[in-house]
Structures are given as C-alpha cells and as structure tokens.
C-alpha positions as CSV (number, residue, x, y, z in Angstrom):
1,M,-40.6,-2.3,7.0
2,E,-38.5,-2.8,3.9
3,V,-36.5,0.0,2.3
4,H,-38.5,0.2,-0.7
5,Q,-41.6,0.6,1.4
6,A,-39.9,3.1,3.5
7,R,-38.9,5.0,0.3
8,A,-42.5,5.1,-1.1
9,F,-43.8,6.0,2.1
10,L,-41.4,9.0,2.3
11,T,-42.5,10.2,-1.0
12,V,-46.0,10.2,-0.5
13,A,-45.5,11.8,2.7
14,E,-43.7,14.8,0.9
15,E,-45.9,15.2,-1.9
16,L,-49.5,14.3,-0.2
17,H,-50.7,13.3,-3.5
18,F,-50.3,9.7,-5.0
19,G,-50.1,10.6,-8.4
20,R,-47.2,13.2,-8.0
21,A,-45.6,10.6,-5.7
22,A,-45.9,7.5,-8.2
23,S,-44.2,10.0,-10.7
24,R,-41.1,10.6,-8.8
25,L,-40.7,7.0,-8.1
26,K,-41.2,6.1,-11.6
27,M,-44.2,3.8,-11.2
28,A,-47.7,3.6,-11.7
29,Q,-50.4,4.9,-9.1
30,P,-52.2,1.7,-8.7
31,P,-48.8,-0.3,-7.7
32,L,-48.0,2.7,-5.3
33,S,-51.3,2.5,-3.5
34,R,-51.0,-1.4,-3.1
35,L,-47.5,-0.9,-1.6
36,I,-48.7,1.5,1.1
37,K,-51.8,-0.5,2.0
38,Q,-49.4,-3.4,2.4
39,L,-47.0,-1.4,4.7
40,E,-50.4,-0.2,6.4
41,R,-51.7,-3.8,7.0
42,S,-48.2,-5.0,8.3
43,L,-48.0,-2.4,10.8
44,G,-51.5,-2.5,11.8
45,T,-52.9,1.3,11.4
46,E,-53.3,3.6,8.6
47,L,-50.4,6.1,7.8
48,F,-52.7,8.5,5.8
49,E,-56.2,10.2,6.1
50,R,-57.3,10.0,2.5
51,S,-60.5,11.8,0.9
52,T,-61.4,12.5,-2.5
53,R,-59.9,15.9,-1.9
54,H,-56.6,15.6,0.2
55,V,-54.1,13.4,1.6
56,A,-52.8,14.0,5.0
57,L,-50.5,12.2,7.2
58,S,-52.2,10.4,10.3
59,S,-50.4,10.6,13.8
60,A,-49.0,7.1,13.2
61,G,-47.5,8.4,9.8
62,R,-46.0,11.3,11.4
63,A,-44.3,8.9,14.2
64,L,-43.0,6.8,11.2
65,L,-41.3,9.7,9.2
66,E,-37.8,9.8,11.4
67,P,-37.4,5.9,11.5
68,A,-38.3,5.6,7.8
69,R,-35.6,8.3,7.1
70,R,-33.2,6.5,9.0
71,L,-33.7,3.3,7.4
72,V,-33.4,4.8,3.9
73,E,-30.2,6.6,4.9
74,A,-28.7,3.5,6.3
75,S,-29.5,1.7,3.2
76,E,-27.9,4.3,1.2
77,E,-24.9,4.4,3.2
78,A,-24.5,0.5,2.9
79,E,-24.9,0.9,-0.9
80,Q,-22.2,3.7,-1.0
81,A,-19.8,1.7,1.0
82,V,-20.0,-1.1,-1.3
83,R,-19.5,1.2,-4.5
84,N,-16.4,2.8,-2.8
85,A,-15.0,-0.7,-1.7
86,L,-15.4,-1.8,-5.3
87,T,-13.5,1.4,-6.8
88,G,-11.0,1.4,-4.4
89,E,-12.2,4.6,-2.4
90,T,-12.2,2.6,0.8
91,G,-10.6,-0.5,2.1
92,R,-7.3,-1.8,3.7
93,V,-3.8,-2.4,2.2
94,R,-1.2,-3.7,4.3
95,V,2.2,-2.6,3.1
96,G,5.6,-3.8,4.1
97,F,8.9,-2.2,3.6
98,A,12.7,-3.0,4.2
99,G,13.6,-0.3,6.7
100,A,15.3,3.0,6.9
101,S,16.6,3.1,3.3
102,I,12.9,3.0,1.9
103,N,11.3,5.3,4.6
104,R,11.3,8.4,2.6
105,K,9.4,6.5,-0.4
106,V,7.0,5.0,2.0
107,G,6.1,8.1,4.0
108,E,5.6,9.8,0.5
109,L,3.3,7.1,-0.8
110,A,1.2,7.1,2.6
111,R,0.8,10.9,2.4
112,Q,-0.7,10.7,-1.3
113,V,-2.9,7.8,-0.5
114,R,-4.2,9.8,2.3
115,A,-4.6,12.8,0.1
116,A,-6.1,11.2,-2.9
117,R,-7.9,8.4,-1.0
118,P,-8.9,9.4,2.3
119,G,-11.5,6.6,3.0
120,L,-8.4,4.0,2.3
121,M,-6.5,2.7,5.2
122,L,-2.6,1.7,5.0
123,E,-1.2,-0.3,7.5
124,L,2.6,-0.1,7.5
125,Y,5.1,-2.8,8.6
126,S,8.6,-2.2,8.7
127,S,11.6,-4.5,8.8
128,Q,10.2,-6.7,6.0
129,F,13.3,-7.9,4.2
130,S,13.4,-9.5,0.8
131,H,12.9,-13.2,1.6
132,L,10.4,-12.5,4.4
133,G,8.7,-9.8,2.4
134,L,8.0,-12.1,-0.4
135,E,6.7,-14.9,2.0
136,R,4.3,-12.6,3.5
137,V,2.8,-11.5,0.1
138,L,2.7,-15.1,-1.1
139,D,1.0,-16.3,2.1
140,G,-1.4,-13.3,1.9
141,S,-0.4,-11.6,5.1
142,L,0.9,-8.5,3.3
143,D,-1.0,-7.1,0.3
144,L,2.5,-5.0,-1.0
145,V,6.0,-5.0,-0.2
146,I,8.9,-2.5,-0.9
147,G,12.0,-4.2,-1.5
148,R,14.9,-5.6,-3.7
149,W,14.9,-8.8,-5.2
150,D,17.0,-10.7,-7.9
151,F,14.3,-13.4,-8.4
152,L,10.5,-13.2,-8.1
153,P,7.9,-16.3,-8.8
154,A,5.6,-16.1,-11.4
155,E,2.7,-15.5,-8.8
156,V,4.0,-12.2,-8.1
157,D,3.7,-9.1,-10.0
158,S,6.1,-6.2,-9.6
159,A,7.0,-2.7,-10.8
160,V,10.5,-0.7,-10.5
161,I,9.8,2.3,-8.6
162,A,13.7,3.2,-8.0
163,L,17.2,2.5,-8.9
164,E,20.2,2.3,-6.0
165,E,23.9,2.4,-6.4
166,V,25.8,-0.3,-4.8
167,M,28.3,0.9,-2.3
168,V,30.9,-0.3,0.1
169,V,30.7,0.8,3.7
170,L,33.9,1.0,5.6
171,P,35.1,1.9,9.1
172,A,36.3,5.7,9.0
173,S,39.6,4.5,10.1
174,H,40.0,2.1,7.1
175,P,43.0,2.7,4.9
176,L,40.5,2.9,1.7
177,A,38.1,4.9,3.7
178,S,39.1,8.4,1.8
179,Q,38.8,6.8,-1.6
180,S,35.7,7.9,-3.4
181,A,35.9,4.5,-5.3
182,V,37.5,1.3,-4.1
183,D,38.2,-2.0,-6.1
184,M,36.6,-5.2,-4.7
185,K,40.0,-7.1,-5.1
186,D,41.5,-4.8,-2.3
187,L,38.8,-6.0,-0.1
188,S,39.6,-9.7,-0.4
189,D,41.0,-10.1,3.0
190,E,38.5,-8.0,4.9
191,P,35.8,-9.6,7.3
192,W,32.2,-8.9,6.1
193,I,29.0,-7.9,7.8
194,T,25.9,-8.8,5.9
195,L,22.3,-8.2,5.9
196,P,19.9,-11.3,6.1
197,G,20.0,-13.5,3.1
198,G,17.2,-15.8,1.4
199,V,15.6,-16.7,-1.6
200,G,16.0,-13.6,-4.0
201,A,18.0,-11.3,-1.5
202,A,19.5,-9.0,-3.8
203,L,22.3,-7.0,-1.7
204,Q,23.5,-10.4,-0.4
205,N,23.5,-11.8,-3.9
206,R,25.3,-8.9,-5.0
207,L,28.4,-9.2,-2.4
208,N,28.6,-12.6,-3.9
209,S,28.7,-11.8,-7.3
210,L,31.1,-9.0,-6.7
211,A,33.6,-11.1,-4.8
212,M,33.4,-14.1,-7.2
213,A,34.2,-11.5,-9.9
214,A,37.1,-10.3,-8.0
215,G,38.5,-13.8,-7.2
216,F,37.6,-14.3,-3.4
217,V,34.9,-15.8,-1.1
218,P,33.7,-13.2,1.4
219,R,34.7,-14.1,4.9
220,V,31.3,-13.2,6.6
221,V,31.8,-12.6,10.4
222,Q,28.3,-11.3,11.5
223,T,24.7,-11.0,10.0
224,A,23.1,-7.6,11.1
225,P,19.3,-7.7,11.4
226,D,19.1,-4.2,9.6
227,S,21.0,-1.6,7.6
228,W,21.5,0.9,10.6
229,T,22.9,-2.1,12.7
230,Q,25.2,-3.1,9.7
231,V,26.4,0.6,9.6
232,V,26.8,0.8,13.4
233,L,28.8,-2.5,13.3
234,V,31.0,-1.4,10.6
235,G,31.5,1.9,12.5
236,A,32.9,-0.1,15.4
237,Q,35.4,-1.6,13.2
238,M,33.9,-5.2,13.0
239,G,34.2,-5.5,9.3
240,C,33.1,-3.7,6.0
241,G,29.9,-4.2,4.1
242,I,28.0,-4.1,0.7
243,S,25.3,-1.0,1.4
244,L,23.3,1.4,-1.2
245,D,23.5,5.2,-1.6
246,S,19.8,5.3,0.0
247,V,21.2,3.9,3.3
248,R,24.3,6.6,3.3
249,D,21.4,9.1,2.7
250,N,19.2,7.9,5.2
251,V,20.8,6.6,8.2
252,S,23.3,8.2,10.5
253,S,26.9,7.0,9.3
254,D,29.1,8.5,11.9
255,G,32.5,6.7,12.0
256,V,32.0,5.0,8.5
257,A,32.7,5.9,4.8
258,F,30.6,5.0,1.8
259,S,32.5,4.5,-1.4
260,S,31.6,3.6,-4.9
261,I,32.8,0.3,-6.4
262,T,35.1,0.4,-9.6
263,S,33.8,-2.6,-10.9
264,E,30.2,-2.0,-10.1
265,D,27.7,0.1,-12.7
266,R,24.5,-2.0,-12.2
267,P,22.0,-0.2,-10.1
268,L,19.8,-2.2,-7.7
269,E,16.3,-2.1,-8.6
270,V,13.7,-1.1,-5.9
271,R,10.4,-2.7,-6.7
272,M,6.9,-3.0,-5.0
273,I,5.5,-6.6,-5.3
274,W,1.9,-8.0,-5.2
275,R,0.1,-11.1,-5.8
276,H,-0.9,-11.5,-9.3
277,A,-4.2,-13.0,-8.4
278,D,-4.8,-10.2,-5.7
279,D,-8.4,-8.3,-6.9
280,N,-8.6,-6.1,-3.9
281,P,-9.6,-2.9,-5.7
282,A,-7.8,-0.8,-2.8
283,L,-4.6,-2.4,-3.6
284,R,-5.0,-1.5,-7.3
285,A,-5.9,1.9,-6.3
286,V,-2.5,2.1,-4.2
287,I,-0.4,0.6,-6.9
288,E,-1.8,3.3,-9.6
289,I,-0.8,6.1,-6.9
290,A,2.4,4.7,-6.6
291,E,3.3,4.2,-10.3
292,A,2.3,7.6,-10.9
293,M,4.6,9.0,-8.3
294,F,7.5,6.9,-9.0
295,P,7.7,6.1,-12.5
296,D,9.9,3.4,-13.9
297,P,13.3,5.1,-13.6
298,R,14.8,2.5,-16.1
299,A,13.3,4.7,-19.0
300,E,15.6,7.6,-17.9
301,G,18.9,5.4,-17.7
302,P,20.9,4.3,-14.9
303,P,21.9,6.8,-12.1
304,S,25.5,8.0,-12.2
305,T,28.1,6.4,-10.1
306,Q,30.3,9.4,-9.9
307,P,30.8,10.6,-6.4
C-alpha cells in the first residue's frame, strides 16, 4: 500500500461517502473509486461494503485503519524532517573553540541555539587553536570555529564577534608586576612562554611584531599547550607571556599579574570562521544566531586599554 492510497482510504473511511471524500482530496470521484479498487485488488479483499444507499467499512477495512494511519503519519514525519533540515530547524553543527578565554561566549551561543532551535544539535570541540581550527574547517571535520587569526584563506568566511586587549602576563614577583602598563623594551631580556603558533596564529604573531618594534627577538623557552598552562608556567616564574584580557577574566591567575602594553593599542579580533562553500542550513542558522548575539564590535570602536 502506497502513501497516497492510504490517505485516500482513510478519507473515504472517515466520510463513508465517495463524493465527499473526493472533494476533501481535491479530485474527481471516478479516479478516487478507481484508486480504492486498485488498493482492494492489491490486498485481495474488499475494504468497503457498498450499496446505492450507503458505504460502510468491511472487517478487512476496519483492520486496515491503524496500519494506514501509521503509514500516513510516518510519511508526514519524514516530510517534516526534510523541511526542518532545509530551514535549519534540525541538523548538526560541529563547533571548535580555542579554550578557556572563549568558553563564556561558546556557552552563551549554545544556550541560545538550544532555546531558538531545539531540534538542532551542537557538537563542541575545545582546544582548537588557530592553526588547527583553520585546518579542520578547511578539511570539513569542523563546521564553525571561534578563534583569532591574522590571515584567512579565500575559501573561508568569517565574522568578528569580539575585540580583546593584548596584555603581558608576568610573575607576581617580577619588578614590573605592580605596574598597570609596561613597555615592551623593558622586557627585552626576559624568557618568553608562548602558545602554539602556525599559519595565522594571531597571538604569537603579535608577540613577534611587538618585540620587533621594541628592537628585540623574543627568547622563547617553552610553548604551552593552552592559556591555562601558560599562566601556570608564568606563575612558576618560568618566564612571561603575551596574553589577553579575556584570559585574565576567565582563567585563575594566582601568582601572576596582567599589565597593559604601553605601545599596543590594536585590539585582537575574535572571529568565527566557516567554509564559504558550506551550504548546511543548520550552520547558517547558527551563524545568524551568533551574529545577532555578538554584533561586530568594530562598529562601536576599539575597547579601552585603560586599567
């Protein structure tokens, strides 16, 4: 039994009148009668008892009611599932993010997506630093990544969702730790603890450009796997590091001090990136929600660098 046959059978069963059933189905009565006859022949039994005065369900027809309803309902569910997928109401979006400094924004986005699109599933992947996150967007293993890049290839689209102040993090015992702002020239002899680099790694690039402007090459003694570890190593007096105000605000910072940089007034852009050619409606829905939640802050001007 096909879906259109089941739907026609149920309509006749509800009306017990071929004329009224044909009207509901927006078809002429003769084609409806032929459709029911074809169904009866395929099942090998009559589904209706007919006379010139009335139409009634046969015992076989009564037995067919529930299976026919389930078939029609399953078809309608399938059609609705496809419609939801096409409009981004359902689907899966794999989101990568760097770590603790972006946790809050990712949490806000996940809550808003769940409220606005409860049928849409977000899969979250942390520790996706700039170079790794970009690679995974390009190879299709992630749909959307939130991070910081100085360079993005043409295959990638992006939107700025936040601006962050670049800061230096020092051991609390450092002679400059009590200053609200420090000059990079005063740190030329310091050992540095960096985060993973790679193509477009904005924070590592910023350290290099700040050091170059101050007339030195940073002496890197260790690469930390994440911001939390970097802060711990600085607190252990292993060196100093370039970090962000978002790390200061989201990572436990006992034993360290965050200071502004006197020569640095360029905020770092936090972006979400995705493949330009990705036509996943669920991804587009998440991007729209994120852009509404985090409008481009550059329209409001850079954040203050005053302590």
